[in-house]
DSSP file (Angstrom, degrees, kcal/mol; ACC not computed):
  #  RESIDUE AA STRUCTURE BP1 BP2  ACC     N-H-->O    O-->H-N    N-H-->O    O-->H-N    TCO  KAPPA ALPHA  PHI   PSI    X-CA   Y-CA   Z-CA
    1    1 A X    >         0   0    0      0, 0.0     3,-0.7     0, 0.0     2,-0.2   0.000 360.0 360.0 360.0 134.0    8.5   23.6  -14.4
    2    2 A X  T 3   +     0   0    0      1,-0.2    31,-0.2     3,-0.1    30,-0.1  -0.525 360.0  21.0 -88.9 154.5    7.7   25.7  -11.4
    3    3 A X  T 3  S+     0   0    0     29,-4.1     2,-0.4    26,-0.2    -1,-0.2   0.669 108.9  88.8  63.1  20.1    4.8   25.1   -8.9
    4    4 A X  S <  S-     0   0    0     -3,-0.7     2,-0.5    28,-0.4    -1,-0.1  -0.977  72.7-134.2-146.5 132.1    4.8   21.4   -9.9
    5    5 A X        -     0   0    0     -2,-0.4     2,-0.7    -3,-0.1    24,-0.1  -0.725  19.6-140.1 -85.5 130.0    6.8   18.6   -8.5
    6    6 A X        -     0   0    0     -2,-0.5     2,-1.1    -5,-0.1     5,-0.1  -0.819   7.1-156.7 -93.6 118.9    8.4   16.3  -11.1
    7    7 A X        +     0   0    0     -2,-0.7     2,-0.2     4,-0.1    -2,-0.0  -0.812  37.8 145.8 -94.4  98.6    8.2   12.7  -10.2
    8    8 A X     >  -     0   0    0     -2,-1.1     4,-2.5     1,-0.0     5,-0.2  -0.591  66.0 -81.8-124.4-174.6   11.0   11.2  -12.2
    9    9 A X  H  > S+     0   0    0      1,-0.2     4,-2.8     2,-0.2     5,-0.2   0.873 126.9  54.1 -59.8 -38.3   13.6    8.5  -11.9
   10   10 A X  H  > S+     0   0    0      2,-0.2     4,-2.0     1,-0.2    -1,-0.2   0.923 110.0  46.2 -62.5 -44.7   15.9   10.7   -9.8
   11   11 A X  H  > S+     0   0    0      2,-0.2     4,-1.5     1,-0.2    -2,-0.2   0.924 114.4  47.7 -63.8 -45.2   13.1   11.4   -7.3
   12   12 A X  H  X S+     0   0    0     -4,-2.5     4,-3.0     1,-0.2     5,-0.3   0.893 109.5  54.1 -63.2 -40.5   12.1    7.7   -7.1
   13   13 A X  H  X S+     0   0    0     -4,-2.8     4,-2.2     1,-0.2     6,-0.4   0.889 104.4  54.5 -62.6 -39.3   15.7    6.7   -6.7
   14   14 A X  H  <>S+     0   0    0     -4,-2.0     6,-1.9     2,-0.2     5,-1.3   0.882 113.6  43.1 -60.8 -37.4   16.0    9.1   -3.7
   15   15 A X  H ><5S+     0   0    0     -4,-1.5     3,-1.3     4,-0.2    -2,-0.2   0.957 115.7  45.0 -72.7 -51.8   13.0    7.4   -2.1
   16   16 A X  H 3<5S+     0   0    0     -4,-3.0    -2,-0.2     1,-0.3    -3,-0.2   0.782 112.3  52.3 -68.4 -26.3   14.0    3.8   -2.8
   17   17 A X  T 3<5S-     0   0    0     -4,-2.2    -1,-0.3    -5,-0.3    -2,-0.2   0.567 111.3-120.0 -84.2  -8.0   17.6    4.3   -1.8
   18   18 A X  T < 5S+     0   0    0     -3,-1.3    -3,-0.2    -4,-0.3    -2,-0.1   0.610  81.7 118.8  80.1  11.7   16.5    5.8    1.6
   19   19 A X      < +     0   0    0     -5,-1.3     2,-0.4    -6,-0.4    -4,-0.2   0.646  41.7 102.9 -84.7 -15.4   18.3    9.1    0.8
   20   20 A X        +     0   0    0     -6,-1.9     2,-0.3    -7,-0.1    55,-0.1  -0.545  46.0 160.9 -72.6 123.3   15.1   11.2    0.9
   21   21 A X     >  -     0   0    0     -2,-0.4     4,-2.7    54,-0.1     5,-0.2  -0.808  54.0 -93.6-131.5 178.1   14.9   13.1    4.2
   22   22 A X  H  > S+     0   0    0     -2,-0.3     4,-2.6     1,-0.2     5,-0.2   0.903 122.0  50.1 -62.3 -43.2   12.9   16.1    5.3
   23   23 A X  H  > S+     0   0    0      2,-0.2     4,-2.1     1,-0.2    -1,-0.2   0.941 113.9  44.6 -62.4 -48.0   15.6   18.6    4.5
   24   24 A X  H  > S+     0   0    0      1,-0.2     4,-2.5     2,-0.2    -1,-0.2   0.910 112.6  52.4 -62.8 -42.3   16.2   17.2    1.0
   25   25 A X  H  X S+     0   0    0     -4,-2.7     4,-2.6     1,-0.2    -2,-0.2   0.928 109.9  47.8 -60.3 -45.8   12.5   17.1    0.3
   26   26 A X  H  X S+     0   0    0     -4,-2.6     4,-2.7     1,-0.2    -1,-0.2   0.861 110.1  53.2 -65.2 -34.6   12.0   20.7    1.3
   27   27 A X  H  X S+     0   0    0     -4,-2.1     4,-2.4    -5,-0.2    -1,-0.2   0.916 109.3  49.0 -63.8 -42.3   14.9   21.7   -0.9
   28   28 A X  H  X S+     0   0    0     -4,-2.5     4,-0.9     2,-0.2    -2,-0.2   0.931 112.4  47.9 -62.9 -45.0   13.2   19.9   -3.8
   29   29 A X  H ><>S+     0   0    0     -4,-2.6     5,-2.8     1,-0.2     3,-0.9   0.931 110.9  51.2 -60.7 -45.1   10.0   21.7   -3.1
   30   30 A X  H ><5S+     0   0    0     -4,-2.7     3,-1.8     1,-0.3    -1,-0.2   0.891 105.3  55.7 -60.2 -40.2   11.7   25.0   -2.8
   31   31 A X  H 3<5S+     0   0    0     -4,-2.4    -1,-0.3     1,-0.3    -2,-0.2   0.723 109.8  47.5 -66.1 -19.3   13.4   24.5   -6.2
   32   32 A X  T <<5S-     0   0    0     -3,-0.9   -29,-4.1    -4,-0.9   -28,-0.4   0.269 118.2-113.2-100.6   9.2   10.0   24.0   -7.7
   33   33 A X  T < 5 +     0   0    0     -3,-1.8     2,-0.7     1,-0.2    -3,-0.2   0.843  69.2 144.2  58.9  36.3    8.6   27.1   -6.0
   34   34 A X      < -     0   0    0     -5,-2.8    -1,-0.2     1,-0.1    -2,-0.2  -0.929  26.8-178.2-106.0 115.2    6.3   25.0   -3.8
   35   35 A X        +     0   0    0     -2,-0.7     2,-0.4     1,-0.2    -1,-0.1   0.779  68.1  32.2 -83.8 -28.0    6.0   26.6   -0.4
   36   36 A X    >   -     0   0    0      1,-0.1     3,-1.9    -7,-0.1     4,-0.3  -0.992  65.2-141.6-138.4 127.6    3.8   24.0    1.3
   37   37 A X  G >  S+     0   0    0     -2,-0.4     3,-1.5     1,-0.3     7,-0.2   0.754  99.1  72.8 -59.0 -22.9    3.6   20.2    0.7
   38   38 A X  G >  S+     0   0    0      1,-0.3     3,-1.2     2,-0.2    -1,-0.3   0.788  84.9  66.7 -62.5 -25.3   -0.2   20.5    1.2
   39   39 A X  G <  S+     0   0    0     -3,-1.9    -1,-0.3     1,-0.3    -2,-0.2   0.742 114.0  29.1 -67.2 -22.1   -0.4   22.2   -2.3
   40   40 A X  G <> S+     0   0    0     -3,-1.5     4,-2.3    -4,-0.3     3,-0.4  -0.010  82.1 129.8-123.9  28.0    0.7   18.9   -3.8
   41   41 A X  H <> S+     0   0    0     -3,-1.2     4,-2.6     1,-0.2     5,-0.2   0.865  71.0  53.0 -53.5 -44.3   -0.8   16.5   -1.2
   42   42 A X  H  > S+     0   0    0     -4,-0.2     4,-2.2     1,-0.2    -1,-0.2   0.902 109.8  48.3 -62.4 -40.9   -2.6   14.3   -3.8
   43   43 A X  H  > S+     0   0    0     -3,-0.4     4,-2.2     2,-0.2    -1,-0.2   0.909 112.2  49.4 -63.3 -42.0    0.7   13.8   -5.7
   44   44 A X  H  X S+     0   0    0     -4,-2.3     4,-2.7    -7,-0.2    -2,-0.2   0.881 109.8  50.9 -66.5 -38.3    2.5   12.9   -2.5
   45   45 A X  H  X S+     0   0    0     -4,-2.6     4,-2.9    -5,-0.2     5,-0.2   0.907 109.1  52.0 -64.3 -41.2   -0.2   10.5   -1.5
   46   46 A X  H  X S+     0   0    0     -4,-2.2     4,-1.9     2,-0.2    -2,-0.2   0.914 111.2  46.8 -60.6 -43.0    0.1    8.8   -4.9
   47   47 A X  H  X S+     0   0    0     -4,-2.2     4,-2.2     2,-0.2    -2,-0.2   0.941 113.1  49.2 -63.7 -47.2    3.8    8.5   -4.5
   48   48 A X  H  X S+     0   0    0     -4,-2.7     4,-2.3     1,-0.2    -2,-0.2   0.928 112.0  47.4 -58.2 -47.8    3.4    7.1   -1.0
   49   49 A X  H  X S+     0   0    0     -4,-2.9     4,-2.7     1,-0.2    -1,-0.2   0.836 109.3  54.8 -66.2 -32.0    0.8    4.6   -2.1
   50   50 A X  H  X S+     0   0    0     -4,-1.9     4,-2.2    -5,-0.2    -1,-0.2   0.906 108.2  49.3 -65.3 -41.1    3.0    3.5   -5.0
   51   51 A X  H  X S+     0   0    0     -4,-2.2     4,-1.9     2,-0.2    -2,-0.2   0.938 113.1  46.5 -61.4 -47.0    5.8    2.8   -2.6
   52   52 A X  H  X S+     0   0    0     -4,-2.3     4,-2.3     1,-0.2     5,-0.2   0.906 110.0  53.5 -64.7 -41.6    3.6    0.8   -0.3
   53   53 A X  H  X S+     0   0    0     -4,-2.7     4,-2.8     1,-0.2    -1,-0.2   0.928 109.2  49.0 -57.8 -45.1    2.1   -1.1   -3.3
   54   54 A X  H  X S+     0   0    0     -4,-2.2     4,-1.2     1,-0.2    -1,-0.2   0.849 108.3  54.3 -65.2 -33.7    5.6   -2.1   -4.4
   55   55 A X  H  < S+     0   0    0     -4,-1.9     5,-0.3     1,-0.2     3,-0.2   0.934 114.6  40.1 -62.2 -45.6    6.5   -3.2   -0.9
   56   56 A X  H >< S+     0   0    0     -4,-2.3     3,-2.0     1,-0.2    -2,-0.2   0.871 107.1  63.8 -72.5 -37.2    3.5   -5.5   -0.9
   57   57 A X  H 3< S+     0   0    0     -4,-2.8    -1,-0.2     1,-0.3    -2,-0.2   0.818  93.1  61.0 -60.8 -32.5    3.9   -6.7   -4.4
   58   58 A X  T 3< S-     0   0    0     -4,-1.2    -1,-0.3    -3,-0.2    -2,-0.1   0.465 103.9-132.6 -78.3   2.8    7.2   -8.4   -3.7
   59   59 A X  S <  S+     0   0    0     -3,-2.0     2,-0.5    -4,-0.1    -1,-0.1   0.195  81.4  83.8  73.7 -14.6    5.4  -10.6   -1.2
   60   60 A X        -     0   0    0     -5,-0.3     2,-0.7     2,-0.0    -2,-0.1  -0.936  61.6-164.0-123.7 109.9    7.9  -10.2    1.6
   61   61 A X        -     0   0    0     -2,-0.5     2,-0.2    -5,-0.1    -5,-0.1  -0.820  11.1-159.3 -97.4 115.4    7.4   -7.1    3.7
   62   62 A X     >  -     0   0    0     -2,-0.7     4,-1.9     1,-0.1     5,-0.1  -0.531  28.2-119.0 -92.1 159.9   10.5   -6.3    5.8
   63   63 A X  H  > S+     0   0    0      1,-0.2     4,-2.5     2,-0.2     5,-0.2   0.864 116.1  57.1 -61.8 -36.3   10.6   -4.2    8.9
   64   64 A X  H  > S+     0   0    0      1,-0.2     4,-2.6     2,-0.2    -1,-0.2   0.880 104.8  51.2 -63.6 -38.2   13.0   -1.9    7.1
   65   65 A X  H  > S+     0   0    0      2,-0.2     4,-2.5     1,-0.2    -1,-0.2   0.903 109.9  49.2 -66.5 -40.2   10.4   -1.3    4.3
   66   66 A X  H  X S+     0   0    0     -4,-1.9     4,-2.6     2,-0.2    -2,-0.2   0.926 112.3  48.0 -63.5 -44.3    7.7   -0.5    6.9
   67   67 A X  H  X S+     0   0    0     -4,-2.5     4,-2.7     2,-0.2    -2,-0.2   0.918 111.3  50.9 -62.0 -43.6   10.0    2.0    8.6
   68   68 A X  H  X S+     0   0    0     -4,-2.6     4,-2.4     1,-0.2    -2,-0.2   0.915 111.7  47.5 -60.1 -43.6   10.9    3.5    5.2
   69   69 A X  H  X S+     0   0    0     -4,-2.5     4,-2.3     2,-0.2    -2,-0.2   0.911 112.0  49.2 -66.2 -42.2    7.2    3.9    4.3
   70   70 A X  H  X S+     0   0    0     -4,-2.6     4,-1.9     2,-0.2    -2,-0.2   0.913 111.9  49.4 -62.7 -42.0    6.4    5.4    7.7
   71   71 A X  H  X S+     0   0    0     -4,-2.7     4,-2.9     1,-0.2    -2,-0.2   0.912 109.7  51.4 -62.6 -42.0    9.3    7.9    7.3
   72   72 A X  H  X S+     0   0    0     -4,-2.4     4,-2.7     1,-0.2    -1,-0.2   0.896 107.1  53.2 -62.4 -40.4    8.2    8.8    3.9
   73   73 A X  H  <>S+     0   0    0     -4,-2.3     5,-2.6     2,-0.2     4,-0.3   0.899 111.8  45.9 -61.0 -40.0    4.7    9.5    5.2
   74   74 A X  H ><5S+     0   0    0     -4,-1.9     3,-1.2     3,-0.2    -2,-0.2   0.927 112.1  50.2 -68.0 -45.8    6.2   11.8    7.8
   75   75 A X  H 3<5S+     0   0    0     -4,-2.9    -2,-0.2     1,-0.3    -1,-0.2   0.904 112.6  47.1 -59.4 -42.4    8.5   13.5    5.2
   76   76 A X  T 3<5S-     0   0    0     -4,-2.7    -1,-0.3    -5,-0.2    -2,-0.2   0.486 110.3-125.5 -79.0  -2.9    5.5   14.1    2.9
   77   77 A X  T < 5 +     0   0    0     -3,-1.2     2,-0.7    -4,-0.3    -3,-0.2   0.882  45.3 169.9  57.7  41.5    3.4   15.4    5.9
   78   78 A X      < -     0   0    0     -5,-2.6    -1,-0.2    -6,-0.2     2,-0.2  -0.766  18.9-157.6 -83.3 119.2    0.7   12.9    5.2
   79   79 A X    >>  -     0   0    0     -2,-0.7     3,-2.1     1,-0.1     4,-0.6  -0.491  28.6 -72.2-100.9 165.9   -1.6   13.2    8.2
   80   80 A X  T 34 S+     0   0    0      1,-0.3    -1,-0.1    -2,-0.2    44,-0.1  -0.323 121.4  19.8 -55.6 129.8   -4.1   10.9    9.8
   81   81 A X  T 3> S+     0   0    0     42,-0.2     4,-2.1    43,-0.2    -1,-0.3   0.046  96.1  99.6  97.2 -25.0   -7.2   10.7    7.7
   82   82 A X  H <> S+     0   0    0     -3,-2.1     4,-1.7     1,-0.2     5,-0.2   0.920  86.4  42.5 -59.7 -45.1   -5.5   12.0    4.5
   83   83 A X  H  X S+     0   0    0     -4,-0.6     4,-2.9     2,-0.2     8,-0.2   0.954 116.4  44.1 -70.1 -50.9   -5.1    8.5    3.0
   84   84 A X  H  > S+     0   0    0     39,-0.3     4,-0.7     1,-0.2    -1,-0.2   0.903 114.7  50.6 -62.8 -41.4   -8.5    7.0    3.9
   85   85 A X  H  < S+     0   0    0     -4,-2.1    -1,-0.2     1,-0.2    -2,-0.2   0.894 124.4  25.2 -64.4 -41.7  -10.3   10.1    2.8
   86   86 A X  H  < S+     0   0    0     -4,-1.7    -2,-0.2    -5,-0.2    -1,-0.2   0.682 133.1  27.9-100.0 -18.6   -8.7   10.4   -0.6
   87   87 A X  H  X  +     0   0    0     -4,-2.9     4,-2.5    -5,-0.2     3,-0.2  -0.037  63.8 134.4-140.3  34.9   -7.6    6.9   -1.5
   88   88 A X  H  X S+     0   0    0     -4,-0.7     4,-2.3     1,-0.2     5,-0.1   0.890  79.3  51.4 -55.8 -42.5   -9.8    4.3    0.2
   89   89 A X  H  > S+     0   0    0      2,-0.2     4,-1.9     1,-0.2    -1,-0.2   0.880 110.5  47.8 -65.5 -38.0  -10.1    2.3   -3.1
   90   90 A X  H  > S+     0   0    0     -3,-0.2     4,-2.4     2,-0.2    -1,-0.2   0.901 110.5  51.7 -70.1 -40.2   -6.3    2.1   -3.6
   91   91 A X  H  X S+     0   0    0     -4,-2.5     4,-2.8     1,-0.2     5,-0.2   0.916 108.3  53.1 -59.3 -42.3   -5.8    1.1    0.0
   92   92 A X  H  X S+     0   0    0     -4,-2.3     4,-2.4    -5,-0.2    -2,-0.2   0.909 108.4  49.6 -59.8 -43.0   -8.4   -1.6   -0.5
   93   93 A X  H  X S+     0   0    0     -4,-1.9     4,-2.0     2,-0.2    -1,-0.2   0.922 111.9  48.0 -62.0 -44.7   -6.4   -2.9   -3.6
   94   94 A X  H  X S+     0   0    0     -4,-2.4     4,-2.2     1,-0.2    -2,-0.2   0.924 112.6  48.3 -63.6 -44.5   -3.1   -2.9   -1.6
   95   95 A X  H  X S+     0   0    0     -4,-2.8     4,-2.8     1,-0.2    -1,-0.2   0.888 109.8  52.5 -64.2 -38.1   -4.7   -4.8    1.3
   96   96 A X  H  X S+     0   0    0     -4,-2.4     4,-2.3     2,-0.2    -1,-0.2   0.878 108.4  50.5 -66.1 -36.3   -6.3   -7.3   -1.0
   97   97 A X  H  X S+     0   0    0     -4,-2.0     4,-1.6     2,-0.2    -1,-0.2   0.918 111.3  49.2 -64.1 -42.5   -2.9   -8.0   -2.6
   98   98 A X  H  X S+     0   0    0     -4,-2.2     4,-2.3     1,-0.2    -2,-0.2   0.927 110.8  49.6 -61.0 -46.5   -1.5   -8.4    0.9
   99   99 A X  H  X S+     0   0    0     -4,-2.8     4,-2.4     1,-0.2    -2,-0.2   0.899 106.9  55.1 -61.5 -41.3   -4.3  -10.8    1.8
  100  100 A X  H  < S+     0   0    0     -4,-2.3    -1,-0.2     1,-0.2     4,-0.2   0.865 109.5  47.4 -63.0 -34.6   -3.8  -12.9   -1.3
  101  101 A X  H >< S+     0   0    0     -4,-1.6     3,-1.0     1,-0.2     4,-0.3   0.906 112.7  49.6 -69.2 -41.6   -0.1  -13.3   -0.4
  102  102 A X  H ><>S+     0   0    0     -4,-2.3     3,-0.7     1,-0.2     5,-0.5   0.858 107.6  54.1 -64.1 -35.9   -1.0  -14.3    3.2
  103  103 A X  G ><5S+     0   0    0     -4,-2.4     3,-0.6     1,-0.2    -1,-0.2   0.387  76.3  97.5 -87.4   4.8   -3.6  -16.8    2.1
  104  104 A X  G < 5S+     0   0    0     -3,-1.0    -1,-0.2     1,-0.3    -2,-0.1   0.913  96.3  33.9 -57.4 -43.1   -1.3  -18.9   -0.2
  105  105 A X  G < 5S-     0   0    0     -3,-0.7    -1,-0.3    -4,-0.3    -2,-0.2   0.419 114.2-117.0 -95.3   2.4   -0.7  -21.4    2.6
  106  106 A X  T < 5S+     0   0    0     -3,-0.6     2,-0.3     1,-0.2    -3,-0.2   0.530  83.8  76.8  80.4   6.0   -4.2  -21.0    4.0
  107  107 A X  S   <S-     0   0    0     -5,-0.5     2,-0.6     0, 0.0    -2,-0.3  -0.973  75.5-120.4-145.7 161.0   -3.2  -19.6    7.4
  108  108 A X        -     0   0    0     -2,-0.3    -5,-0.1    -3,-0.1    -6,-0.0  -0.900  30.1-149.3-105.6 115.2   -2.0  -16.4    9.0
  109  109 A X     >  -     0   0    0     -2,-0.6     4,-2.0    -7,-0.1     5,-0.2  -0.270  28.3-107.4 -77.2 167.7    1.4  -16.6   10.6
  110  110 A X  H  > S+     0   0    0      1,-0.2     4,-1.8     2,-0.2     5,-0.1   0.894 122.9  52.9 -60.3 -40.2    2.5  -14.6   13.6
  111  111 A X  H  > S+     0   0    0      1,-0.2     4,-1.9     2,-0.2    -1,-0.2   0.892 108.6  49.5 -62.4 -40.7    4.7  -12.5   11.3
  112  112 A X  H  > S+     0   0    0      2,-0.2     4,-2.0     1,-0.2    -1,-0.2   0.845 106.7  55.5 -69.3 -33.4    1.8  -11.9    9.0
  113  113 A X  H  X S+     0   0    0     -4,-2.0     4,-1.8     2,-0.2    -1,-0.2   0.899 107.3  49.8 -64.1 -39.2   -0.3  -10.7   11.9
  114  114 A X  H  X S+     0   0    0     -4,-1.8     4,-2.5     1,-0.2    -2,-0.2   0.898 107.6  54.1 -65.2 -39.7    2.4   -8.2   12.8
  115  115 A X  H  X S+     0   0    0     -4,-1.9     4,-2.5     1,-0.2    -1,-0.2   0.890 105.0  55.0 -60.4 -38.4    2.3   -7.0    9.2
  116  116 A X  H  X S+     0   0    0     -4,-2.0     4,-2.3     2,-0.2    -1,-0.2   0.930 108.5  47.2 -59.8 -45.4   -1.4   -6.5    9.5
  117  117 A X  H  X S+     0   0    0     -4,-1.8     4,-2.3     1,-0.2    -2,-0.2   0.912 110.9  52.5 -62.8 -42.4   -0.9   -4.2   12.5
  118  118 A X  H  X S+     0   0    0     -4,-2.5     4,-2.8     1,-0.2    -1,-0.2   0.905 110.8  46.9 -60.2 -41.3    1.9   -2.4   10.6
  119  119 A X  H  X S+     0   0    0     -4,-2.5     4,-2.3     2,-0.2    -1,-0.2   0.871 108.1  54.8 -71.4 -35.4   -0.4   -1.8    7.7
  120  120 A X  H  <>S+     0   0    0     -4,-2.3     5,-2.6    -5,-0.2     4,-0.2   0.935 114.8  41.2 -60.1 -44.7   -3.3   -0.6    9.9
  121  121 A X  H ><5S+     0   0    0     -4,-2.3     3,-1.3     3,-0.2    -2,-0.2   0.906 111.5  56.1 -67.2 -42.7   -0.9    2.0   11.4
  122  122 A X  H 3<5S+     0   0    0     -4,-2.8    -2,-0.2     1,-0.3    -1,-0.2   0.874 113.9  39.3 -59.9 -39.0    0.6    2.8    8.1
  123  123 A X  T 3<5S-     0   0    0     -4,-2.3   -39,-0.3    -5,-0.1    -1,-0.3   0.388 108.2-124.6 -92.2   3.6   -2.8    3.7    6.6
  124  124 A X  T < 5 +     0   0    0     -3,-1.3     2,-0.4    -4,-0.2    -3,-0.2   0.896  53.3 162.7  54.7  43.7   -4.0    5.4    9.8
  125  125 A X      < -     0   0    0     -5,-2.6    -1,-0.2    -6,-0.2    -2,-0.1  -0.764  38.4-126.3 -97.5 138.6   -7.0    3.1    9.9
  126  126 A X     >  -     0   0    0     -2,-0.4     4,-2.9     1,-0.1     5,-0.3  -0.334  35.3-102.5 -69.0 164.0   -9.1    2.6   12.9
  127  127 A X  H  > S+     0   0    0      1,-0.2     4,-2.9     2,-0.2     5,-0.2   0.923 122.8  46.9 -56.9 -46.7   -9.6   -1.1   13.9
  128  128 A X  H  > S+     0   0    0      2,-0.2     4,-2.4     1,-0.2    -1,-0.2   0.897 112.6  49.6 -65.0 -40.4  -13.1   -1.2   12.5
  129  129 A X  H  > S+     0   0    0      2,-0.2     4,-2.2     1,-0.2    -2,-0.2   0.938 114.5  44.6 -61.6 -46.9  -12.1    0.4    9.2
  130  130 A X  H  X S+     0   0    0     -4,-2.9     4,-3.2     1,-0.2     5,-0.2   0.927 113.1  50.4 -64.8 -44.6   -9.2   -2.0    8.8
  131  131 A X  H  X S+     0   0    0     -4,-2.9     4,-2.9    -5,-0.3     5,-0.2   0.902 110.0  50.6 -61.5 -41.7  -11.3   -5.0    9.8
  132  132 A X  H  X S+     0   0    0     -4,-2.4     4,-1.8    -5,-0.2    -1,-0.2   0.935 115.3  42.0 -61.1 -47.2  -14.0   -4.0    7.3
  133  133 A X  H  X S+     0   0    0     -4,-2.2     4,-1.9     2,-0.2    -2,-0.2   0.919 116.3  48.5 -67.7 -43.1  -11.5   -3.6    4.4
  134  134 A X  H  X S+     0   0    0     -4,-3.2     4,-2.7     1,-0.2    -2,-0.2   0.921 110.9  50.3 -63.9 -44.9   -9.5   -6.7    5.4
  135  135 A X  H  X S+     0   0    0     -4,-2.9     4,-2.9    -5,-0.2     5,-0.2   0.872 107.4  54.3 -62.9 -36.9  -12.6   -8.9    5.7
  136  136 A X  H  X S+     0   0    0     -4,-1.8     4,-2.3    -5,-0.2    -1,-0.2   0.920 111.3  45.4 -61.9 -42.9  -13.8   -7.7    2.2
  137  137 A X  H  X S+     0   0    0     -4,-1.9     4,-2.4     2,-0.2    -2,-0.2   0.922 113.3  49.5 -65.3 -44.5  -10.4   -8.8    0.8
  138  138 A X  H  X S+     0   0    0     -4,-2.7     4,-2.5     2,-0.2    -2,-0.2   0.925 111.8  48.4 -61.8 -45.4  -10.5  -12.1    2.7
  139  139 A X  H  X S+     0   0    0     -4,-2.9     4,-2.6     1,-0.2    -1,-0.2   0.922 111.7  49.6 -61.5 -45.0  -14.1  -12.8    1.5
  140  140 A X  H  X S+     0   0    0     -4,-2.3     4,-2.5    -5,-0.2    -1,-0.2   0.895 110.8  50.7 -61.0 -40.1  -13.2  -12.0   -2.1
  141  141 A X  H  X S+     0   0    0     -4,-2.4     4,-2.2     2,-0.2    -2,-0.2   0.928 111.7  46.7 -63.4 -45.7  -10.2  -14.3   -1.9
  142  142 A X  H  X S+     0   0    0     -4,-2.5     4,-2.5     2,-0.2    -2,-0.2   0.908 112.4  50.1 -64.1 -42.6  -12.3  -17.2   -0.6
  143  143 A X  H  X S+     0   0    0     -4,-2.6     4,-2.8     2,-0.2     5,-0.2   0.930 110.4  49.5 -63.1 -45.6  -15.0  -16.6   -3.2
  144  144 A X  H  X S+     0   0    0     -4,-2.5     4,-2.2     1,-0.2    -1,-0.2   0.907 112.4  48.1 -60.1 -41.5  -12.4  -16.6   -6.1
  145  145 A X  H  X S+     0   0    0     -4,-2.2     4,-2.3     2,-0.2    -1,-0.2   0.909 112.1  49.1 -66.2 -41.3  -10.8  -19.8   -4.7
  146  146 A X  H  X S+     0   0    0     -4,-2.5     4,-2.5     2,-0.2    -2,-0.2   0.915 110.8  49.9 -64.6 -42.9  -14.2  -21.5   -4.4
  147  147 A X  H  X S+     0   0    0     -4,-2.8     4,-2.5     1,-0.2    -1,-0.2   0.916 110.7  50.2 -61.8 -43.1  -15.2  -20.5   -8.0
  148  148 A X  H  X S+     0   0    0     -4,-2.2     4,-2.1    -5,-0.2    -1,-0.2   0.921 111.4  48.4 -61.2 -43.8  -11.9  -21.8   -9.3
  149  149 A X  H  X S+     0   0    0     -4,-2.3     4,-2.6     1,-0.2    -2,-0.2   0.889 110.6  50.9 -64.1 -40.0  -12.5  -25.1   -7.4
  150  150 A X  H  X S+     0   0    0     -4,-2.5     4,-2.7     2,-0.2    -1,-0.2   0.918 109.4  50.9 -64.3 -42.7  -16.1  -25.4   -8.8
  151  151 A X  H  X S+     0   0    0     -4,-2.5     4,-1.9     2,-0.2    -2,-0.2   0.913 111.7  47.5 -61.1 -42.5  -14.8  -24.8  -12.3
  152  152 A X  H  X S+     0   0    0     -4,-2.1     4,-2.1     2,-0.2    -2,-0.2   0.929 111.9  49.6 -65.8 -44.4  -12.2  -27.5  -11.9
  153  153 A X  H  X S+     0   0    0     -4,-2.6     4,-3.0     1,-0.2    -2,-0.2   0.911 109.8  51.6 -60.6 -41.7  -14.7  -30.0  -10.4
  154  154 A X  H  X S+     0   0    0     -4,-2.7     4,-2.8     2,-0.2     5,-0.2   0.868 106.1  54.9 -64.5 -35.7  -17.1  -29.3  -13.3
  155  155 A X  H  X S+     0   0    0     -4,-1.9     4,-1.9     2,-0.2    -1,-0.2   0.934 113.2  41.7 -60.8 -45.8  -14.4  -30.0  -15.8
  156  156 A X  H  X S+     0   0    0     -4,-2.1     4,-2.3     2,-0.2    -2,-0.2   0.908 113.8  52.4 -67.7 -41.4  -13.8  -33.4  -14.2
  157  157 A X  H  X S+     0   0    0     -4,-3.0     4,-0.7     1,-0.2    -2,-0.2   0.933 113.2  43.9 -60.3 -46.3  -17.5  -34.0  -13.8
  158  158 A X  H  < S+     0   0    0     -4,-2.8     3,-0.4     1,-0.2    -1,-0.2   0.852 113.5  52.1 -67.1 -35.0  -18.1  -33.3  -17.5
  159  159 A X  H  < S+     0   0    0     -4,-1.9    -1,-0.2    -5,-0.2    -2,-0.2   0.844 108.0  50.8 -70.3 -33.5  -15.1  -35.3  -18.6
  160  160 A X  H  <        0   0    0     -4,-2.3    -1,-0.2     1,-0.2    -2,-0.2   0.581 360.0 360.0 -83.2 -10.4  -16.2  -38.4  -16.6
  161  161 A X     <        0   0    0     -4,-0.7    -1,-0.2    -3,-0.4    -2,-0.1   0.495 360.0 360.0 -69.8 360.0  -19.7  -38.5  -18.1
């Protein structure tokens, strides 16, 4: 189909294998009669955020994955402000997933702090924007844990009566 980029297994494989580069990407766009990546910016942002979500979902974020995601952002010509403006809620979901992984042991390691900085850069978030989103995730995580603990205590309390 012309004037539309097809996101299929082949396209995803090029990304996940690290074979996608700017030249190949432009060739793919040209084969679809797409002259400018801005014409499909929302689709490209969706692909980028899907890649980042999958990086976070596996619970261990490697430096290579961060570099791959940054390169993909450059290849797709995703500029500062594009992500926050169009996908703030999805970024929030990804950050909350990241926070939930970090909080398993109840503390933030030096490595996890570096991951936080990488994600702030990856999403082009200012410090205040990132802190606001991160704190919202942290608060939600703490509240969920407290509710779970209260439910468990109530089960024991009711059982011991």
